[in-house]
C-alpha positions in Angstrom: 0.9 3.5 -5.9 -0.8 6.7 -6.9 -4.2 7.6 -5.6 -5.8 7.5 -9.1 -4.3 4.0 -9.8 -5.4 2.6 -6.5 -8.9 4.1 -6.8 -9.3 2.4 -10.3 -8.2 -0.9 -8.9 -10.8 -0.7 -6.1 -13.5 0.3 -8.5 -12.6 -2.7 -10.8 -12.6 -5.0 -7.8 -16.1 -4.1 -6.8 -17.7 -5.7 -9.9 -16.0 -9.2 -9.6 -17.8 -12.4 -8.7 -16.1 -14.7 -6.1 -16.9 -18.1 -4.7 -15.4 -18.9 -1.3 -15.2 -22.7 -0.5 -13.9 -23.6 2.9 -14.1 -23.9 6.7 -16.6 -21.2 7.8 -16.1 -20.4 11.4 -17.6 -18.0 13.9 -15.5 -15.9 16.4 -17.4 -15.2 19.6 -16.0 -12.4 21.8 -17.3 -12.5 25.4 -16.2 -9.5 27.6 -16.4 -10.4 31.3 -16.9 -7.8 34.0 -16.2 -9.4 37.4 -17.8 -6.4 39.2 -21.2 -8.2 38.9 -19.8 -11.7 39.8 -21.5 -13.8 42.4 -21.0 -17.2 44.0 -23.1 -19.8 42.3 -25.5 -21.6 44.6 -25.1 -24.9 42.6 -21.3 -25.0 42.3 -20.1 -22.6 45.0 -17.8 -21.1 42.3 -17.6 -17.4 41.2 -19.6 -16.7 38.1 -18.1 -14.8 35.2 -20.7 -12.2 34.0 -20.5 -11.2 30.3 -21.2 -7.5 30.0 -20.8 -7.4 26.2 -20.7 -10.0 23.5 -20.3 -9.8 19.7 -19.8 -12.3 16.9 -17.9 -12.1 13.7 -17.1 -14.4 10.8 -13.8 -16.4 11.0 -11.9 -18.8 8.8 -13.4 -18.8 5.3 -16.1 -16.5 6.7 -13.4 -13.9 7.5 -12.2 -14.1 3.9 -15.8 -13.5 2.7 -16.3 -10.8 5.2 -13.2 -9.0 4.0 -14.4 -9.2 0.4 -17.8 -7.8 1.4 -16.2 -4.9 3.2 -14.1 -4.1 0.1 -17.3 -3.5 -1.7 -17.6 -6.7 -3.7 -21.3 -7.3 -4.4 -21.3 -11.0 -5.5 -19.7 -13.3 -2.9 -20.9 -16.9 -2.7 -20.2 -19.0 0.4 -19.7 -22.8 0.0 -19.4 -24.5 3.4 -21.2 -26.4 6.2 -22.8 -25.4 9.5 -24.7 -27.3 12.2 -28.2 -27.0 13.5 -26.9 -25.1 16.6 -27.5 -21.3 17.3 -24.0 -20.4 16.2 -24.9 -21.6 12.6 -28.0 -19.5 12.6 -25.9 -16.5 13.8 -23.4 -17.1 11.0 -26.1 -17.1 8.4 -27.7 -13.9 9.9 -24.3 -12.1 9.7 -23.8 -13.2 6.2 -27.2 -11.9 5.0 -26.6 -8.7 6.9 -23.1 -8.3 5.3 -24.1 -9.1 1.8 -22.6 -12.6 1.5 -24.8 -15.2 -0.3 -25.3 -18.2 2.1 -27.5 -20.4 -0.1 -24.6 -22.9 -0.5 -23.9 -23.0 3.3 -25.3 -26.4 3.9 -26.7 -27.7 7.2 -25.5 -31.2 8.3 -27.7 -32.4 11.1 -25.5 -35.1 12.5 -21.8 -35.2 13.5 -21.4 -31.5 12.9 -21.3 -28.4 15.1 -20.7 -25.0 13.6 -17.0 -24.2 14.0 -17.0 -21.6 16.8 -14.2 -20.1 18.8 -15.4 -18.4 22.0 -12.9 -15.9 23.3 -13.5 -14.7 26.9 -11.8 -11.5 27.9 -11.2 -9.8 31.2 -10.1 -6.3 30.4 -7.6 -6.8 27.5 -6.5 -10.3 28.5 -7.8 -13.2 26.5 -8.6 -16.2 28.7 -8.6 -19.9 27.6 -10.6 -20.2 24.4 -13.6 -22.5 24.1 -13.8 -24.4 20.8 -16.8 -26.0 19.1 -16.5 -28.3 16.1 -13.3 -30.1 16.8 -14.9 -33.5 16.4 -16.9 -32.9 13.2 -17.1 -35.4 10.4 -18.3 -34.4 6.9 -20.5 -37.0 5.4 -20.1 -38.1 1.8 -23.7 -37.0 1.1 -22.9 -33.4 2.3 -19.7 -33.4 0.4 -21.4 -34.5 -2.9 -24.1 -31.8 -2.4 -21.5 -29.1 -1.8 -19.4 -30.2 -4.9 -22.5 -30.3 -7.1 -23.5 -26.8 -6.0 -20.0 -25.5 -6.8 -20.0 -27.1 -10.2 -23.2 -25.4 -11.1 -22.0 -21.9 -10.1 -18.3 -21.9 -11.1 -19.1 -20.7 -14.7 -20.6 -17.6 -13.2 -17.7 -16.5 -11.0 -14.4 -14.9 -11.8 -12.3 -16.7 -9.2 -12.7 -19.5 -6.6 -11.0 -19.1 -3.2 -10.4 -22.4 -1.4 -9.8 -22.1 2.3 -8.7 -24.9 4.7 -8.6 -23.7 8.3 -9.1 -26.7 10.6 -8.3 -30.5 10.6 -12.0 -31.3 11.4 -13.4 -29.2 8.6 -14.8 -30.0 5.1 -11.4 -31.1 3.7 -11.8 -34.8 4.1 -10.0 -37.2 1.8 -13.2 -37.8 -0.1 -14.0 -34.0 -0.5 -10.4 -33.2 -1.5 -10.5 -35.8 -4.3 -13.8 -34.4 -5.6 -12.5 -30.8 -5.4 -9.4 -31.7 -7.4 -11.7 -33.1 -10.0 -13.6 -29.8 -10.2 -10.3 -27.9 -10.5 -9.3 -30.2 -13.4 -12.7 -29.8 -15.0 -12.4 -26.0 -15.2 -8.8 -25.3 -16.4 -9.7 -21.8 -17.6 -10.9 -20.8 -14.2 -8.6 -19.3 -11.5 -8.5 -21.1 -8.2 -6.5 -19.8 -5.3 -5.8 -22.0 -2.2 -4.9 -21.0 1.4 -4.5 -24.2 3.3 -2.9 -24.9 6.7 -2.5 -28.6 6.0 -3.0 -29.5 2.3 -1.1 -26.9 0.2 0.7 -29.7 -1.6 -2.6 -31.4 -2.5 -4.5 -29.0 -4.7 -2.7 -29.2 -8.0 -3.6 -26.6 -10.7 -4.2 -23.7 -8.2 -2.4 -20.6 -7.2 -1.2 -20.9 -3.6 -1.1 -18.4 -0.8 0.9 -19.4 2.2 3.1 -17.9 4.9 6.9 -18.2 5.1 6.9 -21.0 7.7 4.5 -23.1 5.6 6.6 -22.6 2.5 9.8 -23.5 4.3 8.3 -26.7 5.8 7.0 -27.8 2.4 10.6 -27.6 1.2 11.9 -29.7 4.1 13.0 -27.0 6.5 12.0 -27.8 10.0 10.8 -24.4 11.2 9.0 -23.8 14.4 6.0 -21.3 14.4 8.1 -18.6 16.1 11.4 -19.3 14.4 12.4 -16.7 11.8 12.6 -17.7 8.1 15.3 -15.8 6.4 14.9 -14.1 3.1 17.4 -16.4 1.3 15.4 -19.4 2.6 12.1 -17.9 1.3 13.6 -17.2 -2.1 14.9 -20.7 -2.4 11.6 -22.2 -1.2 9.6 -20.0 -3.6 11.7 -21.3 -6.6 11.4 -24.9 -5.5 7.6 -24.7 -5.0 7.1 -22.9 -8.3 9.0 -25.6 -10.1 6.9 -28.2 -8.2 3.5 -26.7 -8.8 4.1 -24.9 -12.1 1.7 -22.2 -10.7 2.2 -18.8 -9.1 2.6 -18.3 -5.3 2.0 -15.7 -2.7 4.2 -16.1 0.4 3.5 -13.7 3.3 6.2 -12.7 5.8 4.3 -10.9 8.5 5.7 -7.4 9.2 8.4 -8.1 6.6 5.9 -8.0 3.8 5.4 -10.7 1.1 6.9 -12.3 -1.9 5.3 -13.5 -5.2 6.7 -15.8 -7.9 5.3 -16.4 -11.4 6.6 -16.8 -14.9 8.1 -13.3 -14.7 10.2 -14.2 -11.6 10.2 -13.1 -8.0 8.8 -9.8 -6.7 9.2 -8.6 -3.2 6.6 -6.4 -1.5 7.9 -4.7 1.6 6.0 -4.7 4.9 4.1 -1.7 6.1 5.3 0.5 9.0 2.4 0.7 11.4 2.6 3.0 14.4 -0.5 1.8 16.4 -0.9 -1.3 18.4 -1.7 -4.3 16.2 -3.5 -7.7 16.4 -2.4 -10.0 13.6 -5.2 -12.5 14.0 -6.9 -12.8 10.6 -4.3 -10.8 8.7 -3.7 -13.7 6.3 -7.4 -13.9 5.5 -7.4 -10.1 4.8 -4.3 -10.4 2.5 -5.9 -13.3 0.7 -9.2 -11.4 0.1 -7.3 -8.4 -1.3 -5.0 -10.4 -3.5 -7.7 -12.8 -4.8 -10.1 -10.0 -5.7 -7.4 -8.1 -7.5 -6.5 -11.2 -9.5 -10.2 -11.6 -10.3 -10.2 -8.1 -11.7 -7.5 -8.9 -14.1 -4.4 -7.5 -12.4 -1.0 -9.3 -12.0 0.5 -11.0 -9.0 2.6 -8.1 -7.8 -0.3 -5.6 -7.8 -2.5 -8.2 -6.2 0.1 -8.7 -3.4 0.3 -4.9 -2.9 -3.5 -4.7 -2.5 -3.4 -7.7 -0.1 -0.8 -6.0 2.0 -2.9 -2.8 2.2 -6.0 -4.7 3.3 -4.1 -6.6 6.0 -2.4 -3.3 7.0 -5.8 -1.9 7.8 -7.2 -4.9 9.6 -4.3 -5.6 12.0 -5.0 -2.2 13.6 -8.5 -3.3 14.6 -8.3 -4.8 18.1 -10.6 -7.4 19.7 -12.2 -8.3 16.3 -11.4 -10.1 13.1 -11.3 -6.8 11.3 -12.1 -5.8 7.7 -11.0 -3.0 5.4 -13.3 -0.6 3.5 -12.3 1.0 0.1 -11.8 4.3 1.9 -9.5 2.7 4.5 -7.5 0.9 1.8 -7.2 4.1 -0.1 -6.0 5.9 3.1 -3.2 3.4 3.8 -2.3 2.6 0.2 -2.0 6.1 -1.4 1.0 7.1 0.8 2.3 4.0 2.5 5.3 3.8 4.9 7.2 0.6 4.1 9.7 -1.4 6.0 12.8 -2.0 3.9 15.7 -4.6 4.2 14.4 -5.9 7.6 17.0 -8.7 7.8 20.0 -6.5 7.0 18.6 -3.9 9.5 18.4 -6.5 12.3 21.7 -8.2 11.6 24.8 -6.0 11.3 26.9 -9.0 10.2 25.7 -8.6 6.6 26.7 -4.9 6.4 28.6 -3.8 3.3 31.1 -0.9 3.9 32.9 1.5 1.6 36.5 0.4 1.6 38.4 1.4 4.8 35.5 3.5 6.2 32.5 3.3 8.6 30.3 4.3 5.7 27.7 1.4 5.1 26.3 1.0 1.6 22.8 -0.3 1.8 21.6 0.4 -1.7 23.8 1.0 -4.8 23.0 3.3 -7.7 24.2 2.9 -11.3 24.1 6.4 -12.6 26.3 9.3 -11.4 24.7 11.6 -8.8 24.4 15.4 -9.4 23.3 16.6 -6.0 21.8 20.2 -6.1 19.7 20.2 -2.9 20.6 18.8 0.5 18.0 18.4 3.3 19.1 18.1 6.9 17.1 17.0 9.9 18.3 19.0 12.9 18.2 17.2 16.2 20.5 14.2 16.3 21.8 14.9 12.7 23.5 18.2 13.3 22.6 19.5 16.7 22.7 17.6 20.1 21.2 20.5 22.0 18.1 18.4 22.6 19.9 15.2 23.2 18.0 13.2 25.8 14.5 14.5 24.7 13.2 10.9 24.9 14.1 10.8 28.6 11.8 13.8 29.1 9.0 12.7 26.8 8.8 9.1 28.1 8.1 9.9 31.8 5.8 12.8 30.7 3.8 10.3 28.7 3.7 7.7 31.4 2.4 10.2 33.9 -0.2 11.4 31.4 -1.4 7.9 30.8 -1.6 6.8 34.4 -2.7 10.0 36.0 -3.5 9.6 39.7 -2.4 5.9 39.4 1.2 6.9 38.5 2.6 6.4 42.0 0.5 3.4 43.0 0.1 1.5 39.7 0.9 -2.2 40.1 4.1 -3.4 38.4 2.4 -5.2 35.6 0.4 -2.2 34.5 3.4 0.2 34.9 5.6 -2.1 32.8 2.9 -2.4 30.1 2.6 1.4 29.9 6.4 1.8 29.8 6.7 -0.7 27.0 4.0 0.9 24.9 5.4 4.4 25.4 9.0 3.3 24.5 7.7 1.5 21.4 5.7 4.6 20.4 8.5 7.0 20.8 10.9 4.8 18.8 8.4 4.6 15.9 7.5 8.3 15.8 11.0 9.8 16.2 11.3 12.7 13.7 7.6 13.5 13.3 5.9 16.6 14.6 5.7 16.8 18.4 2.0 17.7 18.0 1.4 14.4 16.1 3.2 12.5 18.8 0.9 14.1 21.3 -2.1 13.0 19.3 -0.7 9.5 19.6 -0.3 10.0 23.3 -4.1 10.7 23.5 -4.7 7.4 21.8 -2.5 5.7 24.4 -4.4 7.4 27.2 -7.7 6.1 25.7 -6.2 2.6 25.3 -5.3 2.2 28.9 -8.4 3.9 30.3 -6.8 5.3 33.5 -7.9 8.8 32.8 -11.6 9.9 32.7 -12.5 11.4 29.3 -13.4 14.7 30.9 -9.9 15.0 32.5 -8.0 14.5 29.2 -6.2 17.5 27.6 -6.0 18.0 23.9 -2.8 17.6 21.9 -1.8 21.2 22.4 -2.1 20.9 26.2 0.1 17.8 26.3 2.6 19.4 24.0 2.9 22.5 26.3 3.7 20.2 29.2 6.4 18.5 27.3 7.9 21.6 25.8 8.1 23.3 29.1 10.0 20.4 30.6 12.3 20.1 27.5 13.1 23.8 27.3 14.4 23.9 30.8 17.2 21.5 29.7 17.7 23.3 26.3 17.9 26.8 27.7 20.4 25.8 30.3 22.7 24.3 27.6 22.4 27.4 25.6 23.4 29.5 28.6 26.5 27.4 29.1 27.4 27.8 25.4 27.0 31.6 25.6 29.2 31.8 28.7 31.9 29.8 27.0 31.6 27.0 29.5 30.9 24.6 26.6 31.8 24.9 22.9 30.0 24.4 19.6 31.7 20.9 19.3 29.9 19.9 22.6 26.5 20.4 20.9 27.0 19.2 17.3 27.8 15.9 15.8 31.4 15.2 14.8 32.4 17.3 11.8 28.7 18.2 11.1 29.4 22.0 10.7 32.5 21.6 8.4 30.5 19.2 6.3 27.7 21.8 6.0 30.3 24.4 5.0 31.7 22.1 2.3 28.3 21.6 0.8 27.5 25.3 0.9 30.9 26.1 -0.8 30.0 23.6 -3.5 26.9 25.6 -4.4 24.4 23.1 -3.0 21.2 24.6 -1.5 20.8 23.5 2.1 17.5 23.0 3.9 17.0 22.5 7.6 13.8 20.7 8.5 12.4 19.5 11.9 9.4 18.3 13.7 10.2 20.9 16.4 8.5 24.3 16.4 9.9 26.4 13.6 10.9 29.4 15.8 12.8 27.0 18.1 14.7 25.5 15.2 15.7 28.9 13.9 16.8 30.1 17.3 18.9 27.0 18.0 20.6 27.1 14.6 21.4 30.8 15.2 22.8 30.1 18.7 25.0 27.3 17.2 26.2 29.7 14.5 25.3 27.9 11.2 21.9 29.4 10.4 23.4 31.5 7.6 24.4 28.4 5.6 20.7 27.7 5.0 20.0 31.2 3.7 16.5 31.3 5.3 15.5 27.8 4.3 14.7 26.6 7.8 11.4 24.9 8.4 9.7 23.4 11.4 6.3 22.7 12.9 3.8 25.5 12.7 1.1 24.1 14.9 -0.8 22.5 12.1 -0.7 18.7 11.9 -1.7 18.7 8.3 1.4 20.6 7.3 4.5 18.3 7.8 7.6 20.4 7.2 9.7 17.6 5.7 7.0 16.6 3.2 6.4 20.2 2.3 10.0 21.0 1.6 10.5 17.9 -0.5 7.4 18.7 -2.6 8.5 22.3 -3.0 11.9 21.2 -4.3 10.3 18.7 -6.6 8.0 21.3 -8.0 11.1 23.2 -9.0 13.3 20.5 -10.4 10.6 18.2 -11.9 8.9 14.9 -11.1 11.9 12.8 -10.0 14.4 13.6 -7.3 16.9 10.9 -8.2 20.4 12.1 -8.3 19.5 15.7 -7.4 18.3 15.6 -3.8 20.1 14.1 -0.8 18.5 13.9 2.6 20.5 13.5 5.9 18.7 12.4 9.0 18.6 10.3 12.1 14.8 9.8 12.1 12.8 7.5 9.8 10.4 10.3 8.6 12.8 12.3 6.5 14.3 9.0 5.2 10.9 7.5 4.2 9.6 10.7 2.6 12.8 11.2 0.5 12.8 7.5 -0.5 9.2 7.8 -1.8 10.3 10.7 -4.0 13.3 9.0 -5.4 16.0 11.0 -3.6 19.2 9.7 -2.1 19.0 9.0 1.7 21.8 9.1 4.2 20.9 7.8 7.6 22.8 9.3 10.4 23.0 6.6 13.0 24.4 8.9 15.6 25.3 8.4 19.2 24.1 11.8 20.5 25.6 11.4 23.9 29.2 10.9 22.6 28.5 12.9 19.4 30.4 10.3 17.3 30.3 6.5 16.8 27.4 4.2 15.8 24.1 3.9 17.5 23.0 0.4 16.4 19.4 0.9 17.3 19.2 4.0 15.0 21.0 2.0 12.2 18.2 -0.6 12.4 15.5 2.0 12.3 17.0 3.9 9.5 17.6 1.0 7.2 14.0 -0.2 7.7 12.9 3.4 6.7 14.8 3.1 3.4 18.3 4.6 4.0 20.7 4.1 1.1 23.8 4.9 3.2 24.4 4.7 6.9 27.1 6.8 8.7 27.6 7.2 12.4 28.7 10.8 12.1 30.6 13.1 9.7 34.1 12.2 10.7 34.9 10.7 7.3 33.1 13.4 5.3 35.7 13.6 2.5 34.9 10.0 1.6 31.2 10.6 1.9 31.5 13.7 -0.4 33.3 11.6 -3.0 30.7 8.8 -2.8 28.0 11.4 -3.4 30.0 12.9 -6.3 30.3 16.3 -4.6 
């Protein structure tokens, strides 16, 4: 989605009027610091001192809060609270946030404000304390709520119905009254997100997750059991036939799916590098999708906006986060998607070119006319830097733990190791300097290093480069002495393949996240720099200038707006694959085993397919067939 289009949608959204009917909850975060604990005189038990506390809207409140953060000025809350302090706090937050609480009714008996108190010690959440599990909505309160809703429905553009808890407002009596309201206003759009009653509210658009959809169609899926794409498509079709109304079905990191009279549309998931907390992501998606529908856009665009909103909020830890228009614009104008997740994770469904190891992920109908070929360097052509992860990972662990490196307890060390490994896996192929910025975030996340002792990204990059270059220079010396040959430091048939492309008149480009002078030097040492005729690009110490993006944009400026059929990119990292996919070029993922220099690395295959690779090859051993496939 282009920036101008996204900005227009966000502008249009800001003027809609939305009613939110549902289970309004309060999330209470209590951060315990045991340093000030003492033994209680009354109980002889250790106290748990709360050093910080904050409260945020949950359930239907989180939906409303997300709408407010998106810039919507007219949000009307229809729900019930108790006479307790939590109810007063909820109203206070709503007024402060810009949510209209005049229809948030107080029931004095048999009702406590739904509140979820979450005590934390450091980053570990302890057993939750819940309020409101024994609530009972009276018929009098239900009638008042329905009456208020009927009066205000003509003024709003869309009505969101939220059902969060079994002991909320959705009693049998209230549900019947609400269905009467839906029937009474057939011209009005209602959208329902219900954990327990999705089948009940006829005449509405539904938003549900994949597990809920599968269960509604008789599939006995546990909460942590995967729901396959084929099952989701089948469920979507069955539910659309049953309800005769559009549906949104969310799939977590795998994205979402919509179905309406135009058919099924798939919205891929977002690739997010930072640590995530998915609590409240469904509410964020619902807020984005519903407000977009209210502004007059179709289901597919609504799902995209919902995905962007959720993509922002999942990155906000220890809170039920929201997304501002600026944040939505930031993630939505140049998103990194996850493609074909199920194929990527299950090699059994791979489709190969006959009698080859060349896997065809995406087919194209028109004949290709490749004029430009972009190559990543490390792991795609060269293996001089093979094993760089084994240098970066311990360097990062030491930087995060500092003086605690030797003495850190096993749990902390394992947690750091897992986060570092995940981060390196996700950021393979981007500038080293950007990776070091990510390292600084990890250092802050674990809090083992005082702020005044932290280096900047340039300092950490220097430490890493010095350790890496010891290995690289020794390999270069062995090559120059004839102890090792070119074939020992290049992928199988990579150089002959480059020569074939060069002889065919295709312009070759070498791009890397490694410093430009190092890339040029290593290509020269390995003897193929001349094939690129000076078109070698690397990092130049400026994180705002990503070599791979710059080269692609430079080529596009020359050949026109679309790269389809004219540009092919070869790489073993997700960055070059994603950036080429965005621009319509053909992507060839090199799932290389750098240690052997031939054969498939299944982990890379998974990563490259998710990044958007059209073709997967383990190496260039079958390059004549690959050339034929690419019409070269």
